[in-house]
Residue, then its C-alpha position, 0 to 999 in steps of 0.5 A: m462601467s462598474e469599479e467593483a473588484s473581480p473575484s479572486m480565483a479562490e472565490r471563482g472556485e465557490s462560484r457554483s455555490r449559493q450559501p445562505q448568508s442570513s443571520a436568520f438562517r444561521d441562527f436557525i440551522g444551528t438549533g433544534w438538533g438532537p444530542r450527541p451519542t455520549e457512548l465512546p467507541p470501543r478500543e481498537r485491536v491496534a492500540d495495544f501495539l502503538p506504544a512500542r511502535a512510538i518507542a521504536a520509531g523514536a529509539p535513535f533520537p532521544g530527546e528529539r520531537l518527531v513529526v510524521p503528517a498524515g497528509p491532506y486531500k490531493v486534488r483530482s480535478n478542479d474542486c474534487d479530491y481523490r479519496f483520502r489515504a494517509h501516509s503509511a508511516f502515520a498510519h502505522l504510528s496512529g493505527l488510523g486506517g480508512e480514510k482517517e484523518p486528513d491533515a492530522v499529525v502524530v507527534l513523537e514527544p520525548n520523554e526524559d527517560g529518552t523514549h516518546t510518547p505519541l500525540l495525535f493532533f487532528k481537527p474535531r468536529a465542530s459545533r452544529s452552531s458553527k459556520e463550519f457545521y454547514a458551510n465547510p466542504r472539507y470538514g462540515e458535517f453536513w458535507v462529510g458527516a460527523r467527524p469524531s471528538l478528541e475523546e472518541v479517537s483517544a478511546a479508540t487509539g489509546l493515544e493522547t489527542r489534541h486540536i490540531d490548532t495547538l500544534r504549532d505551540a506544541l511544536a515550538k516549546d523548547a524548540g532549540q534545545v529540542n531538535l525537530r525532525i519530519v517526514r518530508n513531502v507529505d504535507s507542505a503546510i505542516e513542513n513550512m510550520v516546522n522549518e519556520i520554528r526551526i528558522q526562529s530557533g536556530l535549528p537546521s532547516r530546509d535543506d540544511a535539516r534534510e539528512e536528518d529528516e531522512r534519517f527519521e524516514e529511514r527508521l520509519s521504514e526499518i520498524r516495519l520490516t518486522k510486523d507485529r501480530f496485529e499486522i500479520e493478522e490484518m495481512t492474512r485477512a487481505v489475502e482472504v478477501t484477495k482470494a474472494g476477488f480472483e474467484d469473482i474474476i473466474r466467474v466473469l472470464p467467460r463474459a470477458v471474452g465476449h467483451r471489446r475490453g475484457e481486461r476492464v471486465i476482470e478489473g472491475a470484478f476485482a475491484a467491486n470486491a476490493r471495495e466491498e470487503g475492504n479499504g479498496l485496491g492496494y494498487d492498480t490491478i494488472a489484468a494482462s491477457g496474452n501478450h500484455a502480460n509481458t508488460l510488467h506493469w500493464i494497468d491500462n487493461d483496455g485489451a480483449v481477452r481471447e479463448g486460449d489465452l493466459v491472463l495474468v492477474d496481480a492484484g490485491v485488496e487493501v483492507d480497512s486497516l490499509y494493509t494489502a495482499d499482492i497476489t499474481r495468478t496466471l490463468p488459462v481463459n478456457g480453463r486448460f492449459t496448452r502444452v507449451q503454456a503448461r511448460v512455461y508455467q511449471g517452470v515458474l511454479d518450480a522457481a517459486e517453489a525453489a525460492l520458498a525452499r531456500a527461504n526455509q534453509p537457516g542463515v538465508r538472507f533476503k536476496d538469497v531468495h531471488d538467487a534461488a529462483m533465478e537458478v531455476i529460471a537459468a536451468r529451464l531456459e537452457e533445457w528449452g533451448i533458449l538461453p544462448v550460454s549455459a545456465a552457469e554462465s548465465l548465473s555468473p555476475t558477467g552473464q546474466q543473459h536469463r535476465r531478458w526473460m525475467p527482468h524483475g526482482t523475485s521478492h519485496h517486502l509487503g505491509l501497509d505499502v505494497h512495496d513496503c519499507a522502501r526507504a530502509r537501507s539495503e544492508l537491513y533489506q536485501g542484505a538482511l537475515l530473514e527474521p520472525g515477523m518479516v512478511f514478503t512476496i515470492e514472485p518469479g516469472l518468464y516473460f516472453r514477448a510476441d516480438d522476440l525473435l531469439i525465442p521459438e515461435e511457439y513461446r512468443g506472447i506467453g507471459v507467466r507470473i506466480e506471486d504469493d505472500v509469505v511470513v517468517e514465523a516465530n521458529g523461523s520457518v517460512r509459511r505461504i499466507s496465500e496457501d490456499i490460492p490455488r498455484t499448481i497447474a491441476g490445482v488451477e484448472e480444478w478451481i476454474a472448472t469448480i467456481q464456473s460450475r456453481 
């Protein structure tokens, strides 16, 4: 019996491939290629905003070196990966959207004046005479296309770029005199590198450095609570493309009714638009028909769509810059609301309008927007005989019975993440005064489950949510970015009729 060693698990993973190994092949494949383009790409619009973001991110940490990984690919199955999507803090500081750049790192290098200079470390393309060119499925040009050069990325972003192979030396420079912080749980290889350098330099590492690291991550969330002009323009674009996706949904509603999984027909129509016009979905689409609308995060989308039902669609396009919209519309499948459906819908719409009106009052805090919506929700439930106590009693801290039918919050910040700035401190989020540049949602709802025996039968199985994206303008007024997406009863019915008649 042969004594030949069994291949390792890593080697077995490549057993499907038969790469040529001859020196003749290696010499031949590296020759005969045309010259690379010499013209550098134009400077991206976002480049003008990156220096201010870096200064804001590093302001509480003068003299410290700050590390923000993009993250690696994540395995979907065996040797197939999910599409790459960078960590949002990396995208914010680098300006890189789309599927750029896996395994990259932004380092905020401290300056003597207390500011920071952003340095972008990534793996540029290799020469066409290298083995990587044809044999590396992660970086090789034959596999994933030509990667950019250091000069090309620098021209596009305005950032100083360096080869990822120089990262360790850059992080280790003066370590001990210079503290290191990193965004954790993004790239284990980079995190291990940072911890090795910390240990060698006598700096706190691993759990001993957790509080320091988390304070940095908190800061990266908090600087995104107000958006710059580039971000607001990108989010406006995301809303425009999302509206087009909803119109594609309206077009396929008749086909959805005839399909055994009509919710998937709706989901697919929106997804096609999101991929054609943007980077993809900002989050998994909720396409919930009938009673499924009363499951807040219904993403199975495997149910039938029936005439006479309402279908609640919560969806948003993530544009190439990675900023996303977040819109919910509740549509009557046959184009017309029934009397009871319209009553519930109008109650939710009234709550949304009250929330926007409260947001436009001076001295308003973020949490006040939710309170305004809840006042209307409680009042309507009392008016319809559903609430077991008075609206006033329910709204008291010791009551809250109305939340049985509206259990989620009315608003959240929006941006690179659909639930943006999630690491921010509560006093800077829920307790914060509304400030120019804030972008958030207003999304009240009412959810009457089919098995809820505490409500009249005519309401059972109806779920309604209306969600819009809003921005605080420079003068302090709050404007719906999604104003052009119909939302009134008459407006929704006309919208459906118009789209389906084309």
